[in-house]
Chimera marker file (.cmm) of the C-alpha trace (Angstrom):
<marker_set name="trace">
<marker id="1" x="251.639" y="17.946" z="246.436" r="1" g="1" b="0" radius="0.5"/>
<marker id="2" x="252.361" y="16.655" z="249.926" r="1" g="1" b="0" radius="0.5"/>
<marker id="3" x="250.814" y="19.807" z="251.375" r="1" g="1" b="0" radius="0.5"/>
<marker id="4" x="247.636" y="19.134" z="249.378" r="1" g="1" b="0" radius="0.5"/>
<marker id="5" x="247.643" y="15.549" z="250.639" r="1" g="1" b="0" radius="0.5"/>
<marker id="6" x="247.791" y="16.795" z="254.228" r="1" g="1" b="0" radius="0.5"/>
<marker id="7" x="244.921" y="19.202" z="253.572" r="1" g="1" b="0" radius="0.5"/>
<marker id="8" x="242.866" y="16.382" z="252.063" r="1" g="1" b="0" radius="0.5"/>
<marker id="9" x="243.596" y="13.774" z="254.761" r="1" g="1" b="0" radius="0.5"/>
<marker id="10" x="243.901" y="16.050" z="257.823" r="1" g="1" b="0" radius="0.5"/>
<marker id="11" x="241.710" y="19.088" z="257.144" r="1" g="1" b="0" radius="0.5"/>
<marker id="12" x="241.857" y="20.216" z="260.784" r="1" g="1" b="0" radius="0.5"/>
<marker id="13" x="245.660" y="20.019" z="260.987" r="1" g="1" b="0" radius="0.5"/>
<marker id="14" x="247.616" y="23.217" z="261.436" r="1" g="1" b="0" radius="0.5"/>
<marker id="15" x="250.715" y="21.538" z="260.001" r="1" g="1" b="0" radius="0.5"/>
<marker id="16" x="251.398" y="21.616" z="256.302" r="1" g="1" b="0" radius="0.5"/>
<marker id="17" x="255.060" y="20.616" z="256.102" r="1" g="1" b="0" radius="0.5"/>
<marker id="18" x="257.528" y="18.407" z="257.905" r="1" g="1" b="0" radius="0.5"/>
<marker id="19" x="259.897" y="20.747" z="259.738" r="1" g="1" b="0" radius="0.5"/>
<marker id="20" x="263.621" y="20.155" z="259.952" r="1" g="1" b="0" radius="0.5"/>
<marker id="21" x="265.234" y="19.512" z="263.304" r="1" g="1" b="0" radius="0.5"/>
<marker id="22" x="266.556" y="22.659" z="264.945" r="1" g="1" b="0" radius="0.5"/>
<marker id="23" x="270.111" y="21.995" z="266.077" r="1" g="1" b="0" radius="0.5"/>
<marker id="24" x="270.183" y="24.604" z="268.821" r="1" g="1" b="0" radius="0.5"/>
<marker id="25" x="266.703" y="24.726" z="270.367" r="1" g="1" b="0" radius="0.5"/>
<marker id="26" x="265.886" y="21.529" z="272.243" r="1" g="1" b="0" radius="0.5"/>
<marker id="27" x="262.195" y="22.295" z="272.708" r="1" g="1" b="0" radius="0.5"/>
<marker id="28" x="261.768" y="22.753" z="268.958" r="1" g="1" b="0" radius="0.5"/>
<marker id="29" x="263.309" y="19.328" z="268.394" r="1" g="1" b="0" radius="0.5"/>
<marker id="30" x="260.526" y="17.871" z="270.541" r="1" g="1" b="0" radius="0.5"/>
<marker id="31" x="257.986" y="19.750" z="268.448" r="1" g="1" b="0" radius="0.5"/>
<marker id="32" x="259.436" y="18.199" z="265.280" r="1" g="1" b="0" radius="0.5"/>
<marker id="33" x="258.753" y="14.729" z="266.673" r="1" g="1" b="0" radius="0.5"/>
<marker id="34" x="255.154" y="15.694" z="267.474" r="1" g="1" b="0" radius="0.5"/>
<marker id="35" x="254.600" y="17.106" z="263.978" r="1" g="1" b="0" radius="0.5"/>
<marker id="36" x="256.156" y="14.027" z="262.370" r="1" g="1" b="0" radius="0.5"/>
<marker id="37" x="253.821" y="11.786" z="264.361" r="1" g="1" b="0" radius="0.5"/>
<marker id="38" x="250.816" y="13.869" z="263.291" r="1" g="1" b="0" radius="0.5"/>
<marker id="39" x="251.859" y="13.771" z="259.631" r="1" g="1" b="0" radius="0.5"/>
<marker id="40" x="253.060" y="10.156" z="259.567" r="1" g="1" b="0" radius="0.5"/>
<marker id="41" x="249.876" y="8.641" z="258.132" r="1" g="1" b="0" radius="0.5"/>
<marker id="42" x="249.452" y="11.275" z="255.372" r="1" g="1" b="0" radius="0.5"/>
<marker id="43" x="253.140" y="10.854" z="254.503" r="1" g="1" b="0" radius="0.5"/>
<marker id="44" x="252.790" y="7.082" z="254.099" r="1" g="1" b="0" radius="0.5"/>
<marker id="45" x="249.582" y="7.576" z="252.097" r="1" g="1" b="0" radius="0.5"/>
<marker id="46" x="251.326" y="10.130" z="249.885" r="1" g="1" b="0" radius="0.5"/>
<marker id="47" x="254.243" y="7.778" z="249.227" r="1" g="1" b="0" radius="0.5"/>
<marker id="48" x="251.826" y="4.925" z="248.535" r="1" g="1" b="0" radius="0.5"/>
<marker id="49" x="249.885" y="7.136" z="246.118" r="1" g="1" b="0" radius="0.5"/>
<marker id="50" x="253.115" y="7.871" z="244.234" r="1" g="1" b="0" radius="0.5"/>
<marker id="51" x="253.612" y="4.119" z="243.861" r="1" g="1" b="0" radius="0.5"/>
<marker id="52" x="250.027" y="3.200" z="242.967" r="1" g="1" b="0" radius="0.5"/>
<marker id="53" x="248.036" y="6.327" z="242.209" r="1" g="1" b="0" radius="0.5"/>
<marker id="54" x="245.058" y="4.395" z="240.835" r="1" g="1" b="0" radius="0.5"/>
<marker id="55" x="244.232" y="3.244" z="244.376" r="1" g="1" b="0" radius="0.5"/>
<marker id="56" x="243.765" y="6.869" z="245.489" r="1" g="1" b="0" radius="0.5"/>
<marker id="57" x="241.517" y="8.485" z="242.855" r="1" g="1" b="0" radius="0.5"/>
<marker id="58" x="240.135" y="11.193" z="245.171" r="1" g="1" b="0" radius="0.5"/>
<marker id="59" x="243.577" y="12.184" z="246.362" r="1" g="1" b="0" radius="0.5"/>
<marker id="60" x="245.107" y="12.152" z="242.895" r="1" g="1" b="0" radius="0.5"/>
<marker id="61" x="242.265" y="14.133" z="241.306" r="1" g="1" b="0" radius="0.5"/>
<marker id="62" x="242.610" y="16.926" z="243.871" r="1" g="1" b="0" radius="0.5"/>
<marker id="63" x="246.394" y="17.178" z="243.574" r="1" g="1" b="0" radius="0.5"/>
<marker id="64" x="246.924" y="17.521" z="239.850" r="1" g="1" b="0" radius="0.5"/>
<marker id="65" x="249.379" y="15.562" z="237.726" r="1" g="1" b="0" radius="0.5"/>
<marker id="66" x="250.783" y="12.300" z="239.087" r="1" g="1" b="0" radius="0.5"/>
<marker id="67" x="253.294" y="11.554" z="236.353" r="1" g="1" b="0" radius="0.5"/>
<marker id="68" x="256.214" y="10.444" z="238.504" r="1" g="1" b="0" radius="0.5"/>
<marker id="69" x="259.419" y="9.291" z="236.862" r="1" g="1" b="0" radius="0.5"/>
<marker id="70" x="260.886" y="5.904" z="237.755" r="1" g="1" b="0" radius="0.5"/>
<marker id="71" x="263.630" y="7.394" z="239.950" r="1" g="1" b="0" radius="0.5"/>
<marker id="72" x="261.044" y="9.199" z="242.089" r="1" g="1" b="0" radius="0.5"/>
<marker id="73" x="258.960" y="6.032" z="242.411" r="1" g="1" b="0" radius="0.5"/>
<marker id="74" x="262.036" y="4.039" z="243.466" r="1" g="1" b="0" radius="0.5"/>
<marker id="75" x="262.921" y="6.653" z="246.091" r="1" g="1" b="0" radius="0.5"/>
<marker id="76" x="259.307" y="6.731" z="247.310" r="1" g="1" b="0" radius="0.5"/>
<marker id="77" x="259.303" y="2.936" z="247.642" r="1" g="1" b="0" radius="0.5"/>
<marker id="78" x="262.551" y="2.997" z="249.625" r="1" g="1" b="0" radius="0.5"/>
<marker id="79" x="261.362" y="5.777" z="251.912" r="1" g="1" b="0" radius="0.5"/>
<marker id="80" x="257.988" y="4.127" z="252.477" r="1" g="1" b="0" radius="0.5"/>
<marker id="81" x="259.669" y="0.818" z="253.233" r="1" g="1" b="0" radius="0.5"/>
<marker id="82" x="262.059" y="2.454" z="255.705" r="1" g="1" b="0" radius="0.5"/>
<marker id="83" x="259.348" y="4.479" z="257.440" r="1" g="1" b="0" radius="0.5"/>
<marker id="84" x="257.008" y="1.485" z="257.662" r="1" g="1" b="0" radius="0.5"/>
<marker id="85" x="259.501" y="-0.937" z="259.158" r="1" g="1" b="0" radius="0.5"/>
<marker id="86" x="258.895" y="-2.187" z="262.681" r="1" g="1" b="0" radius="0.5"/>
<marker id="87" x="262.350" y="-1.059" z="263.790" r="1" g="1" b="0" radius="0.5"/>
<marker id="88" x="261.799" y="2.511" z="262.578" r="1" g="1" b="0" radius="0.5"/>
<marker id="89" x="258.356" y="2.774" z="264.160" r="1" g="1" b="0" radius="0.5"/>
<marker id="90" x="259.482" y="1.260" z="267.468" r="1" g="1" b="0" radius="0.5"/>
<marker id="91" x="262.582" y="3.465" z="267.597" r="1" g="1" b="0" radius="0.5"/>
<marker id="92" x="260.533" y="6.567" z="266.856" r="1" g="1" b="0" radius="0.5"/>
<marker id="93" x="257.927" y="5.797" z="269.526" r="1" g="1" b="0" radius="0.5"/>
<marker id="94" x="260.559" y="5.006" z="272.159" r="1" g="1" b="0" radius="0.5"/>
<marker id="95" x="262.577" y="8.118" z="271.310" r="1" g="1" b="0" radius="0.5"/>
<marker id="96" x="259.496" y="10.343" z="271.370" r="1" g="1" b="0" radius="0.5"/>
<marker id="97" x="258.360" y="8.874" z="274.696" r="1" g="1" b="0" radius="0.5"/>
<marker id="98" x="261.761" y="9.462" z="276.286" r="1" g="1" b="0" radius="0.5"/>
<marker id="99" x="261.995" y="12.968" z="274.871" r="1" g="1" b="0" radius="0.5"/>
<marker id="100" x="258.468" y="13.776" z="276.076" r="1" g="1" b="0" radius="0.5"/>
<marker id="101" x="259.768" y="13.221" z="279.599" r="1" g="1" b="0" radius="0.5"/>
<marker id="102" x="262.567" y="15.685" z="278.979" r="1" g="1" b="0" radius="0.5"/>
<marker id="103" x="260.547" y="18.341" z="277.111" r="1" g="1" b="0" radius="0.5"/>
<marker id="104" x="259.602" y="20.503" z="280.080" r="1" g="1" b="0" radius="0.5"/>
<marker id="105" x="263.112" y="20.102" z="281.462" r="1" g="1" b="0" radius="0.5"/>
<marker id="106" x="264.532" y="21.350" z="278.164" r="1" g="1" b="0" radius="0.5"/>
<marker id="107" x="262.339" y="24.446" z="278.262" r="1" g="1" b="0" radius="0.5"/>
<marker id="108" x="263.389" y="25.210" z="281.838" r="1" g="1" b="0" radius="0.5"/>
<marker id="109" x="267.093" y="24.648" z="281.170" r="1" g="1" b="0" radius="0.5"/>
<marker id="110" x="267.063" y="27.094" z="278.267" r="1" g="1" b="0" radius="0.5"/>
<marker id="111" x="266.095" y="30.009" z="280.530" r="1" g="1" b="0" radius="0.5"/>
<marker id="112" x="268.873" y="32.533" z="281.062" r="1" g="1" b="0" radius="0.5"/>
<marker id="113" x="268.381" y="32.884" z="284.811" r="1" g="1" b="0" radius="0.5"/>
<marker id="114" x="268.407" y="29.158" z="285.624" r="1" g="1" b="0" radius="0.5"/>
<marker id="115" x="270.083" y="28.232" z="288.924" r="1" g="1" b="0" radius="0.5"/>
<marker id="116" x="272.619" y="25.435" z="288.380" r="1" g="1" b="0" radius="0.5"/>
<marker id="117" x="271.643" y="23.511" z="291.513" r="1" g="1" b="0" radius="0.5"/>
<marker id="118" x="267.955" y="23.728" z="290.696" r="1" g="1" b="0" radius="0.5"/>
<marker id="119" x="268.735" y="22.574" z="287.152" r="1" g="1" b="0" radius="0.5"/>
<marker id="120" x="270.732" y="19.622" z="288.478" r="1" g="1" b="0" radius="0.5"/>
<marker id="121" x="267.790" y="18.642" z="290.676" r="1" g="1" b="0" radius="0.5"/>
<marker id="122" x="265.429" y="18.774" z="287.691" r="1" g="1" b="0" radius="0.5"/>
<marker id="123" x="267.793" y="16.625" z="285.616" r="1" g="1" b="0" radius="0.5"/>
<marker id="124" x="268.014" y="14.044" z="288.393" r="1" g="1" b="0" radius="0.5"/>
<marker id="125" x="264.208" y="14.015" z="288.618" r="1" g="1" b="0" radius="0.5"/>
<marker id="126" x="263.819" y="13.281" z="284.911" r="1" g="1" b="0" radius="0.5"/>
<marker id="127" x="266.496" y="10.575" z="285.056" r="1" g="1" b="0" radius="0.5"/>
<marker id="128" x="264.650" y="8.981" z="287.958" r="1" g="1" b="0" radius="0.5"/>
<marker id="129" x="261.367" y="9.054" z="285.999" r="1" g="1" b="0" radius="0.5"/>
<marker id="130" x="262.996" y="7.344" z="283.035" r="1" g="1" b="0" radius="0.5"/>
<link id1="1" id2="2" r="1" g="1" b="0" radius="0.2"/>
<link id1="2" id2="3" r="1" g="1" b="0" radius="0.2"/>
<link id1="3" id2="4" r="1" g="1" b="0" radius="0.2"/>
<link id1="4" id2="5" r="1" g="1" b="0" radius="0.2"/>
<link id1="5" id2="6" r="1" g="1" b="0" radius="0.2"/>
<link id1="6" id2="7" r="1" g="1" b="0" radius="0.2"/>
<link id1="7" id2="8" r="1" g="1" b="0" radius="0.2"/>
<link id1="8" id2="9" r="1" g="1" b="0" radius="0.2"/>
<link id1="9" id2="10" r="1" g="1" b="0" radius="0.2"/>
<link id1="10" id2="11" r="1" g="1" b="0" radius="0.2"/>
<link id1="11" id2="12" r="1" g="1" b="0" radius="0.2"/>
<link id1="12" id2="13" r="1" g="1" b="0" radius="0.2"/>
<link id1="13" id2="14" r="1" g="1" b="0" radius="0.2"/>
<link id1="14" id2="15" r="1" g="1" b="0" radius="0.2"/>
<link id1="15" id2="16" r="1" g="1" b="0" radius="0.2"/>
<link id1="16" id2="17" r="1" g="1" b="0" radius="0.2"/>
<link id1="17" id2="18" r="1" g="1" b="0" radius="0.2"/>
<link id1="18" id2="19" r="1" g="1" b="0" radius="0.2"/>
<link id1="19" id2="20" r="1" g="1" b="0" radius="0.2"/>
<link id1="20" id2="21" r="1" g="1" b="0" radius="0.2"/>
<link id1="21" id2="22" r="1" g="1" b="0" radius="0.2"/>
<link id1="22" id2="23" r="1" g="1" b="0" radius="0.2"/>
<link id1="23" id2="24" r="1" g="1" b="0" radius="0.2"/>
<link id1="24" id2="25" r="1" g="1" b="0" radius="0.2"/>
<link id1="25" id2="26" r="1" g="1" b="0" radius="0.2"/>
<link id1="26" id2="27" r="1" g="1" b="0" radius="0.2"/>
<link id1="27" id2="28" r="1" g="1" b="0" radius="0.2"/>
<link id1="28" id2="29" r="1" g="1" b="0" radius="0.2"/>
<link id1="29" id2="30" r="1" g="1" b="0" radius="0.2"/>
<link id1="30" id2="31" r="1" g="1" b="0" radius="0.2"/>
<link id1="31" id2="32" r="1" g="1" b="0" radius="0.2"/>
<link id1="32" id2="33" r="1" g="1" b="0" radius="0.2"/>
<link id1="33" id2="34" r="1" g="1" b="0" radius="0.2"/>
<link id1="34" id2="35" r="1" g="1" b="0" radius="0.2"/>
<link id1="35" id2="36" r="1" g="1" b="0" radius="0.2"/>
<link id1="36" id2="37" r="1" g="1" b="0" radius="0.2"/>
<link id1="37" id2="38" r="1" g="1" b="0" radius="0.2"/>
<link id1="38" id2="39" r="1" g="1" b="0" radius="0.2"/>
<link id1="39" id2="40" r="1" g="1" b="0" radius="0.2"/>
<link id1="40" id2="41" r="1" g="1" b="0" radius="0.2"/>
<link id1="41" id2="42" r="1" g="1" b="0" radius="0.2"/>
<link id1="42" id2="43" r="1" g="1" b="0" radius="0.2"/>
<link id1="43" id2="44" r="1" g="1" b="0" radius="0.2"/>
<link id1="44" id2="45" r="1" g="1" b="0" radius="0.2"/>
<link id1="45" id2="46" r="1" g="1" b="0" radius="0.2"/>
<link id1="46" id2="47" r="1" g="1" b="0" radius="0.2"/>
<link id1="47" id2="48" r="1" g="1" b="0" radius="0.2"/>
<link id1="48" id2="49" r="1" g="1" b="0" radius="0.2"/>
<link id1="49" id2="50" r="1" g="1" b="0" radius="0.2"/>
<link id1="50" id2="51" r="1" g="1" b="0" radius="0.2"/>
<link id1="51" id2="52" r="1" g="1" b="0" radius="0.2"/>
<link id1="52" id2="53" r="1" g="1" b="0" radius="0.2"/>
<link id1="53" id2="54" r="1" g="1" b="0" radius="0.2"/>
<link id1="54" id2="55" r="1" g="1" b="0" radius="0.2"/>
<link id1="55" id2="56" r="1" g="1" b="0" radius="0.2"/>
<link id1="56" id2="57" r="1" g="1" b="0" radius="0.2"/>
<link id1="57" id2="58" r="1" g="1" b="0" radius="0.2"/>
<link id1="58" id2="59" r="1" g="1" b="0" radius="0.2"/>
<link id1="59" id2="60" r="1" g="1" b="0" radius="0.2"/>
<link id1="60" id2="61" r="1" g="1" b="0" radius="0.2"/>
<link id1="61" id2="62" r="1" g="1" b="0" radius="0.2"/>
<link id1="62" id2="63" r="1" g="1" b="0" radius="0.2"/>
<link id1="63" id2="64" r="1" g="1" b="0" radius="0.2"/>
<link id1="64" id2="65" r="1" g="1" b="0" radius="0.2"/>
<link id1="65" id2="66" r="1" g="1" b="0" radius="0.2"/>
<link id1="66" id2="67" r="1" g="1" b="0" radius="0.2"/>
<link id1="67" id2="68" r="1" g="1" b="0" radius="0.2"/>
<link id1="68" id2="69" r="1" g="1" b="0" radius="0.2"/>
<link id1="69" id2="70" r="1" g="1" b="0" radius="0.2"/>
<link id1="70" id2="71" r="1" g="1" b="0" radius="0.2"/>
<link id1="71" id2="72" r="1" g="1" b="0" radius="0.2"/>
<link id1="72" id2="73" r="1" g="1" b="0" radius="0.2"/>
<link id1="73" id2="74" r="1" g="1" b="0" radius="0.2"/>
<link id1="74" id2="75" r="1" g="1" b="0" radius="0.2"/>
<link id1="75" id2="76" r="1" g="1" b="0" radius="0.2"/>
<link id1="76" id2="77" r="1" g="1" b="0" radius="0.2"/>
<link id1="77" id2="78" r="1" g="1" b="0" radius="0.2"/>
<link id1="78" id2="79" r="1" g="1" b="0" radius="0.2"/>
<link id1="79" id2="80" r="1" g="1" b="0" radius="0.2"/>
<link id1="80" id2="81" r="1" g="1" b="0" radius="0.2"/>
<link id1="81" id2="82" r="1" g="1" b="0" radius="0.2"/>
<link id1="82" id2="83" r="1" g="1" b="0" radius="0.2"/>
<link id1="83" id2="84" r="1" g="1" b="0" radius="0.2"/>
<link id1="84" id2="85" r="1" g="1" b="0" radius="0.2"/>
<link id1="85" id2="86" r="1" g="1" b="0" radius="0.2"/>
<link id1="86" id2="87" r="1" g="1" b="0" radius="0.2"/>
<link id1="87" id2="88" r="1" g="1" b="0" radius="0.2"/>
<link id1="88" id2="89" r="1" g="1" b="0" radius="0.2"/>
<link id1="89" id2="90" r="1" g="1" b="0" radius="0.2"/>
<link id1="90" id2="91" r="1" g="1" b="0" radius="0.2"/>
<link id1="91" id2="92" r="1" g="1" b="0" radius="0.2"/>
<link id1="92" id2="93" r="1" g="1" b="0" radius="0.2"/>
<link id1="93" id2="94" r="1" g="1" b="0" radius="0.2"/>
<link id1="94" id2="95" r="1" g="1" b="0" radius="0.2"/>
<link id1="95" id2="96" r="1" g="1" b="0" radius="0.2"/>
<link id1="96" id2="97" r="1" g="1" b="0" radius="0.2"/>
<link id1="97" id2="98" r="1" g="1" b="0" radius="0.2"/>
<link id1="98" id2="99" r="1" g="1" b="0" radius="0.2"/>
<link id1="99" id2="100" r="1" g="1" b="0" radius="0.2"/>
<link id1="100" id2="101" r="1" g="1" b="0" radius="0.2"/>
<link id1="101" id2="102" r="1" g="1" b="0" radius="0.2"/>
<link id1="102" id2="103" r="1" g="1" b="0" radius="0.2"/>
<link id1="103" id2="104" r="1" g="1" b="0" radius="0.2"/>
<link id1="104" id2="105" r="1" g="1" b="0" radius="0.2"/>
<link id1="105" id2="106" r="1" g="1" b="0" radius="0.2"/>
<link id1="106" id2="107" r="1" g="1" b="0" radius="0.2"/>
<link id1="107" id2="108" r="1" g="1" b="0" radius="0.2"/>
<link id1="108" id2="109" r="1" g="1" b="0" radius="0.2"/>
<link id1="109" id2="110" r="1" g="1" b="0" radius="0.2"/>
<link id1="110" id2="111" r="1" g="1" b="0" radius="0.2"/>
<link id1="111" id2="112" r="1" g="1" b="0" radius="0.2"/>
<link id1="112" id2="113" r="1" g="1" b="0" radius="0.2"/>
<link id1="113" id2="114" r="1" g="1" b="0" radius="0.2"/>
<link id1="114" id2="115" r="1" g="1" b="0" radius="0.2"/>
<link id1="115" id2="116" r="1" g="1" b="0" radius="0.2"/>
<link id1="116" id2="117" r="1" g="1" b="0" radius="0.2"/>
<link id1="117" id2="118" r="1" g="1" b="0" radius="0.2"/>
<link id1="118" id2="119" r="1" g="1" b="0" radius="0.2"/>
<link id1="119" id2="120" r="1" g="1" b="0" radius="0.2"/>
<link id1="120" id2="121" r="1" g="1" b="0" radius="0.2"/>
<link id1="121" id2="122" r="1" g="1" b="0" radius="0.2"/>
<link id1="122" id2="123" r="1" g="1" b="0" radius="0.2"/>
<link id1="123" id2="124" r="1" g="1" b="0" radius="0.2"/>
<link id1="124" id2="125" r="1" g="1" b="0" radius="0.2"/>
<link id1="125" id2="126" r="1" g="1" b="0" radius="0.2"/>
<link id1="126" id2="127" r="1" g="1" b="0" radius="0.2"/>
<link id1="127" id2="128" r="1" g="1" b="0" radius="0.2"/>
<link id1="128" id2="129" r="1" g="1" b="0" radius="0.2"/>
<link id1="129" id2="130" r="1" g="1" b="0" radius="0.2"/>
</marker_set>
């Protein structure tokens, strides 16, 4: 149903799911942050619709049955509360901003033929920018 929510709220989006973080490819971790930011609003709307589906009649009617059990509603409330907190939002924005600075560096460092001294210079440049 989340995929249908994304289609309804972000029809031009190429994303339909929240990807998991790749543990080995740094550049793909940056991409996960970008996708999460793009899907943040539909995710919060989706969680809110689970909690109070009557406030979202157009969304609910296009997504089928909204008979959520109490455990799912409790989990949705907890997740929405966590994702909506100031601390979570501020931490996410700061982390994404810092990682944006390092994104091109990550791509360059993952090349097989990277010179160690050139790589060190690039790292120092990013540290200086931060």
